[in-house]
N, C-alpha and C positions, 0 to 999 in steps of 0.2 A: 886314482880311479875316481872319474867323474860321479856325483850323486845323481841319481834320476831327478828330474825337474818336478819340483813340488807342485802339485795341482793347485789351481787357483781357488781361492775362497769361494764357498757357494754364495750366489746372488739371493738376496733374501726377496721374497716375494708374497705380498699381501694381497688378498681378495677382499674389496669393499663392496657389499651388497646391501640389499634392502629394497623394498617395494617402491613403485612409483610414487615420487613425490616425498619420501621418508625424509630427505635430507643429505643424501650421500655427496652431492656436489658442495654443498655449504661446508660439510665436515672435511672433504678433500681440500678445498681452498684453504681453510684454517690450517690444517695438517702441513700443507707445501710452504706456508710461511714460517715453518720452524726450520732455523738453521741447520738442524741435524738431518733434514730431508733434502738438502740442496743437491746430493747426487741421486736423485730418483728419477726413474722414467715412470711416465704415467701412460697406461692403456685405457682408453674410454671406449666402451662397447655402446651404441646407441640403437634404438628401435624405432624406425620411421624413415620416411623418404626426406626429410631434410634434419641435417646434422646440426645441432645447436649445443649440447653439452659441452663440446670441446672449446666453444667461444665463451662460456659461463665459467670456465675454469682459468685462473688468472695467469698461470704460467704456461702459455702457448707458445713453443718454440720447437726446436729440433727433437726435443724428447717427448714430444706428444704425439701419439699414435692413435687414430680414429679407426675402429671397426665399424663400419656402417651397414654391414649386410644382413642386419637383423639380430635377433636374439643370441646369446652366447649359449647356444644349444648343440646338438650334434650337426646341424646344418653348417655352423660356422666355426666348430670345434677346429677343424683343420686349420683355417685361417688363424686362431689364437696360436696353435703350436707352431705354425708358420711365422707368425710375428715374433714369437718368442725367440726361435732359432734366428731368424734374421737379426735381431737385437744382437745375440752373441756374436755372429759373424761381423757385423758393424764394429762391435766393441774390441774384438780381438784382432781387426784389421785397422784400428786406428781410425775409422771412418765418423765415430761419434766419441765423445768424451767418455771416459770410464764412469760406471754408475754401480752403486753397491746394491740398490733396491728397486724393486719394480712393484708398482701397484696397479692393479687390474680394478676398473671401476665397471662393474656389470650393469646391463640395463635392470631396470626395476621388474620386469618380467622374466629374468633369468631363473630357471631352476639351476640351483648351485652343483648338482651332483654330476652332470657331465663335466663341468669346469674342473672340480676338484679330481675327479678321476684322471682327466688328462694330465693335471699338474703332479699328482701323485705317482701314477704307474707309467708315464711315458718313459722309455729307457734312456732317451739321451738327456731329456729335460732335468730328470733327478739327478743327473751327474753334475748340473752347473746351476741349477736352482734349488732353493730351500724354502718349501712352504711354511712361512712364518705364522700364518694364521688367516682366519675370516673374521672380518668386522661387519656385523650386521647392524644397519640403521634402521630403526623402527619408529613411527611417527607415533606420538603419544595421542594424538585426537583421533586419528582414523584406524590406529593400529590393530585394535580388537576387531573392528569389522573387517578390516583386511585379512586377518588370520581366518576369519570364519568363511571368508568368500573366496579366498584364493589359496590353493595347495603350495604354490610357489612362494608365497610369504611364509607359510608354516616351515617349508625347507629351509629357507633362508634364515630362519631364527635358530631352527634345529642343528644345523651344522655350524654356528657361530662359535669362535673361540671368545669373543667379547662382543657385546650388544651395546650398542649406544642408543639411548633412549631420547630421541629429540623432540622438542616442542612441548615439554612438560609444563611450562608456563602457560601453554593455551589450553591444558586438558582440565576438566572440571575437578578431579581429584588429584591433579598434579601427576597423573599417570601412575598411581599407587596399585590399583586393580590390575592394570595391564602388566606392570614390572612383576607383580606376582605370579600372573599367568605365564610370563616368559621363563621365569625361575622354574615353574614347574615343568615346562616343555624343555628347557636345556638348563638343568640346575649346576653344570660345570660351567657355564659362562657368566662372568662378572657383568653386571649393568652398570654401564658408565653414562654420564651426562655428557652433552656435546663438547664440553670445555676439558676433557680428559687430555693430560698432556701427550703428546706423540709418542713419547719413550714408553709411557705406560700402555698405551693403546695397541702399540705395534710389537710388543715384547713377546717373548715365548715362542712355541712352534706348535703347528697343528698336529692334532692327535686324536683319536677316536675314544680315549679314555673319558669316561663321564657322559659321552653322549649316548642318545637312545639306540636301541637295536634298529630302528627305522632308518638311522643315518647309515649304519653298516649295510642294510640291505639296499637302500638306494645306491650306494657306490657299488655293492655287489651286481645289482641289475645293470649298472653301467659296464661292468666288465664282461658279462654275459652279452650285452648288446654289441660291445666290441668284437666279441668273438664270432658272432653271426655275421656282422657286416663289415668289420674291417675298418678302412677309413675310406671306403668308396661310399658316397653318400647321395647317389644319383636319385635313390628312392625318396629323398626327403626334401626335394627342391620345393620351395613354397614361396607364396607372395612375402616379401621381406616386411612389408606393412602389415601383415595379418599375423596375429599370434595365435589364435584358435578361431573358432567358428562364430565368436561374439565379440571379440576384441579386435579393434583396428586402429592404425595410427595413420594421420594424413596431416597435410600441412596447409596452412592459409598464409598467402603472400599479398603484398601490395607495393607497387613501384612508387606510388605518390605517397606523401605523408598522410597519415590519417587523423581526422578531425578529433579531438580529445573527447568531446560529448558522445561521438558515435562511437568510439571504442569503448567508452565507459557504459554505454546502454548495451552494446553487444555483449560484453563481459558479464553484465547484470542479469540480462536475459538468459543467456546460457547457463548461469550459475542457478537461477532461481527455477527455470524450468527443466533442467536436467542434471542437476548437481550430483545425484548417486551414479549417473552413468558416466560422469566426467572424470576418469581415472587420473588424467594428468593434463595440464596445459601449462606451456612454457614457452617463452619466446621473446625476441627483441622487437620493439615497436618505434618507428619513427612518428612522433606526434607532430602535428601540423604547426604547433607553437613554439616546439623545440626539436626540430628535425636533426640537429648535430649532436644531440644528447638522447641516445636510444633509452627506451623505457624497458627494464627488465621485468617481466611478468612470471609467476608462478602460481598456479593454482592446483588444488588437489580436491575433487568432488566439489562440495558446495562451499569449500574455503578459499578465497582468493587473496594471496598474500599481499601486503602493502607494496605496490610497485616501487622500485627505486631506479634513478636515472645513473647511467654510465657517464663519465665526463668526456668519453670519445667512443667511436664505433670499434669494436675489436678487429675488424678485417674491412676490406674495400666493398663489401657488400652492403649497400645502405638500404636495401628493402626492408619492409617489415615482414617478420617470418614468426610464425606462430606453428608449434607442433602440439597436437592434441591426440591423447590415447583414450578411446572410448569403448564403452561397452554398450552393445545394443543400442546403438544410435547411428543414423544413417549419415556418413560424412557429406552425402550430397545435399542434405538439408542444413547443416551446419555451414557449408560452403555458400548456399544460398543465402543464408541469413547475413553471413559476412559480406557478401557482394552488395546485399541490399542496404546495409548501413553504410558501406563505402560510397553508395550512389552508382553503382553499376549493375543494376538488377537484370536478371534474366528473365524469359518469358515465365519459367517455373518458380522464380524466387518468391518468397514471402514478403509482404509489404511491410516495411519497417515501422511506419507510422502507426499501422494497424497493430502490430505486435506489441509496440510500445504502450498502446492503449489498453491492450488486452493479452497481458503476459500468457493467460490460459490457452489462447489460441495456438500456442507452440505444440506441435505434435508431441504427444507424451508427457505434456506438461502437467 
């Protein structure tokens, strides 16, 4: 008598979340260098009109999938489910190499509750995937203010199975006060440094034991939402570059290489005049003196991290591309400022020389 076919081992699934600029991509780059993660598929979700995160992750090949349709909320939850199902079909049909693990890196603005609900309760996904855990990255420099200002950041920390506290070397107290706050918010989650081994960080399985009642209620609210709305999300189509009434994502580009001095002055004026409103800045820039070695730029609020040069462009697009996520800041003004420093002013653009002489002339500065 032929024994029934043994069901395949579940594919382990990890969600890496954390607010804008916390250090998710840096952590993911390090984890993917571990040989133990060689058979891992990465799904990157981005918020904004220009996709960049997938270029800044080092292993970009057929195992990289970019969801660029906005936040991983109910608007694109169907896309996430479809992506995970499509991965299974390709794996089962031999169209991609076998993989044992999937890592989903969410946009920094993602509320994790809809994501987790989809992964825990979808009838087909739970047969093939096993949610191993949620890793939340928190920025030790800006983390306390972010928790105060953004409910998404609180939820990201509360649902975590492990918390990675990044940039402790830049925090005044080494991040100790923030670590204590995070422990109070989620006492079941160990708090690690960014160098924690992959095997330790990705071990275990997701569960609600030890998490707050808020986490249970958030997931319950998602179940109620699905009961009323099903998977038809026509009610929720919105601008993929707008997260809410105050937060916008937009891009700046330049086909021609950018003079180094002009770019440095642009960054300095933006940081000094609008630091608290600059939730995230990231990009690749072709400087006029080194156009073949793109400059990788990262910034969070008033902190612009030391840029580094790549040895080569990660794709065939050699334009300078910056993505900005701002709160209560007019993208048209920032675009005009960018154009002014690049020597392509419009009639309504500010005067770069005047702004350099008087930074307080920046609206809202």
